[in-house]
DRENZA-573539 format. One record per residue (C-alpha): x, y, z; residue in one letter. Coordinates in steps of 0.02 Angstrom, whole numbers, plus 32768, in hexadecimal, padded with zeros to 4 digits. Layout:
DRENZA-573539
XYZA
...
//
This chain:
DRENZA-573539
8C5CDAA5555FR
8BB0DAC555A7A
8BA3DB275649K
8B58DAD256E0R
8AADDB135712K
8A8FDB3657CAH
89E4DB425814D
89D9DBDA588AP
897EDB73590DA
8A02DAEB590ES
8A8EDB6E5913V
8A3DDBC259AAA
8A29DB1B5A01A
8AE0DAEE59E1S
8B1CDB965A23V
8AB8DB845AC4K
8B0DDADD5AE8E
8BBBDB2C5AE4I
8BFCDB6F5B8CP
8BFFDC2D5B97L
8CBBDC325BB3E
8CD5DBDD5B0AK
8C72DC615AAAR
8CBBDD055AE6R
8D01DD2E5A39T
8CD3DD045987Q
8D74DCA05975R
8D4FDC385A10A
8C9BDC1959DBL
8CD4DBE8592CA
8D4DDB675975V
8CC8DB2159EAA
8C4BDB0D595BM
8CCCDAD458DAD
8C9EDB5E585EV
8CFADBF35817S
8CFDDCA25861R
8CA7DCDD57C3G
8C15DC6B57E8T
8C08DCB05899I
8C09DD615854Q
8B84DD3457D3R
8B14DCE9585AW
8B29DD8858BEK
8AF6DDF5582AL
8A60DD845809E
8A25DD9758BDG
8A44DCE258EEV
8AC9DD1A596CL
8ADDDDB959D0K
8B6DDE055A32A
8B52DE2A5AE9H
8BC3DE7B5B6BR
8BA0DE3F5C1DA
8BBDDEB95CABY
8BCADE915D63L
8B2EDEBD5DC6K
8B18DED05E82P
8AE9DE2E5ED9L
8A40DE565F25L
89E8DDF25FACT
892EDDFC5FCCD
8952DE7D6054T
89B3DEEB5FDBH
8928DEE05F5BK
88A8DF115FDFT
8910DFA86013W
8922DFDF5F5ER
8867DFCD5F41L
8840E0305FDEM
88BBE0B75FA9H
886BE0C95EFEC
87BBE0C65F47A
87E9E1535FBFS
8802E1C65F28H
8754E1A65EE2V
86D0E22C5EF8D
863CE1CC5F40Q
85BFE24A5EFCS
85F7E23B5E46T
8652E1945E42G
86E7E1E95DEDH
879AE1FA5E29F
87C3E29D5E81G
8839E31D5E36D
88C1E2FB5EBBQ
88F3E3B25EB4L
8917E3AB5F6FN
8998E31E5F62V
8A54E33C5F6AI
8AC3E2AC5F33H
8B68E2A65F91V
8BF7E22E5F6ED
8CB4E2245F6CD
8D06E1F95EC6K
8DB6E1DC5E86W
8DEFE2485DF3F
8E8FE2355D8EY
8EEDE2DA5D7EI
8F09E2B75CC5T
8EE5E2335C42T
8F4AE1E65BB6D
8F26E20F5B01G
8ECFE2B75B18K
8EA0E3095A73R
8EBBE3C25A4DY
8EABE43259B5Y
8F47E49D599AL
8F7EE5225921A
8FEDE4E15896A
9088E53758DDD
905FE5195995E
90CEE4AC5A03D
9081E4065A33E
9060E3F95AF0P
90AFE3695B50T
9077E31A5BF3F
90E6E2A55C57K
90CFE2285CE4C
9136E19C5D2EV
90CAE1165CDDH
9026E1195C80K
8FDDE0965CF5S
9008E0FF5D8EH
8FB8E1A75D68I
8F9EE20D5E05R
8EECE2215E42K
8E91E2865EC5V
8DF2E2625F27M
8D68E2E35F1CM
8CC8E2F75F80L
8C3DE3245F07C
8B90E36A5F2AA
8B0DE3865EA3V
8A51E39D5E95A
89D7E3A75E04R
89E6E4405D94P
894DE4AF5D95R
8903E5555D65A
8908E5D35DF2I
885CE61B5E17N
8872E6BD5E76G
885BE7795E67P
8914E7985E42I
894BE7045DD8H
88A7E6D95D83Q
88C5E6575CFAG
8980E6455D1EA
89CAE5965D23M
8A2DE54A5DB2W
8AA0E4BD5D7ED
8A8CE45D5E22G
8B48E4565E43K
8B68E4755EFBL
8C21E4505EFAG
8CB3E3DA5EE3I
8D3CE3DD5F66W
8DE4E3825F6BP
8E04E3095FF9V
8EB4E3366031G
8F25E3C96050E
8FC6E41E601AM
905DE3F56086E
9119E409607FE
917DE37D6031A
91E5E32960B8R
9271E2EE6046R
92C5E32A5FA8S
92AEE2CB5F06S
92DBE2DC5E4FV
9236E3385E38N
923FE3BB5EC4R
92A6E3EE5F5CP
926DE3D1600FA
91F4E453604DG
9196E4635FA8T
90DAE4685FC0M
908EE3C85F78V
8FDEE3815F7AW
8FBDE2F45FF5K
8F21E2885FE5N
8EC4E25B6083K
8E67E1BB60A7N
8DAEE1DF60B9M
8D6DE1B16164N
8CD1E1DC61C8R
8D1FE2716222E
8D62E2BE6181L
8CC0E29C6125Y
8C59E2EF61AFR
8CCFE38461B1D
8CBFE39D60F5M
8C02E39260FCL
8BFBE4156185I
8C80E48B6143N
8C6AE4736087K
8BBDE434605DL
8B53E49860D8I
8BA1E54060A6P
8B87E50F5FEFA
8ACFE4EE6011I
8ABFE5976066Q
8B13E5EF5FD5Q
8ACEE5935F3DK
8A28E5405F68W
8998E5A35F18P
893FE60D5F99L
8894E5DE5F54A
88B7E5265F7AD
8917E53A601DR
8882E53A6092H
87FFE4EA6021R
882DE43A6055R
88B5E3DD60B1E
8959E3BF6056I
8994E30A604EV
8A50E2ED604AI
8A5FE2405FFEQ
8AFCE1D86015Q
8B2CE1225FFAD
8B52E0AA6086G
8C10E0B36082A
8C62E092612AG
8CAFE140612FC
8C06E1966120H
8BA6E1D661B6I
8B06E19361FFE
8A60E1E261D2E
8A4BE2146288S
8AF9E260629BD
8AE8E2E16326E
8B76E35462EEA
8B2CE360623FM
8A7FE37F6285R
8ABEE40B62F4Q
8B21E45A6264A
8A86E45A61F4L
8A1DE4A8627FA
8AA1E52E62A2A
8AA8E55A61E9A
89E9E55F61DFH
89ECE4DE6154V
8952E46E6151N
89A6E3CC611DA
89C2E3196153K
8A3AE28C6128M
89FCE1F460CAY
8A5AE15360A1T
8A24E0FC6002Q
8A05E03F5FFFP
8A9EDFCF6002A
8AE8DF8E5F5FR
8A8DE0115EF9S
8B12E0775E9DP
8A90E0AA5E1BD
8A34E1135E9CL
8AC1E1905EB7N
//
């Protein structure tokens, strides 16, 4: 029995007429085109078809696009036309971290006991929120640490506190110190910036760069974050003799932080 010949142009035209929801898998596309899965696979190998994974993107209005363009243009050196080094920018954000993951891989000695980790359910692994602050790594140019590298890590701090368990359970008696997550709000965020981030800048920011230009603390526009003109933050920076300012990145721009 002779095989049917398919013209690549006609195949492409037929595929384009099929709704996207009916060609999410090779099996579904084969059913929609009334061919075998092997034919679909052969077309893919021949370059007639290609696989694509679609990811959700932020919905941007013209205003958002303008803000993003202005943000990017502000980092361009007008004298050279190149982007600046952004060595004065600190990226600050709060992130959730799971305390463990499933399926961790280890290398053990042949006679070593295998470690076990337990939780109530694999879909309910405990997590903790952390406030993270990081800048660009750089070489430190100074008389003491000439040529040394700074990794740019200012700190990562948990959002919560240890407190006594109010009730007994099968896991621990009442009074045992347990970790309690806190909901991030503007007051807590401001307090962590003042009492965690500013001391970290004083301790870790390279001396050669500290007074060379103003430090920019960049955050996203989450509702719990402070305003750029927050008076308490401004006073704390002035009291610590840190030349820095707050900056909120354009809305719907997660790729900027």
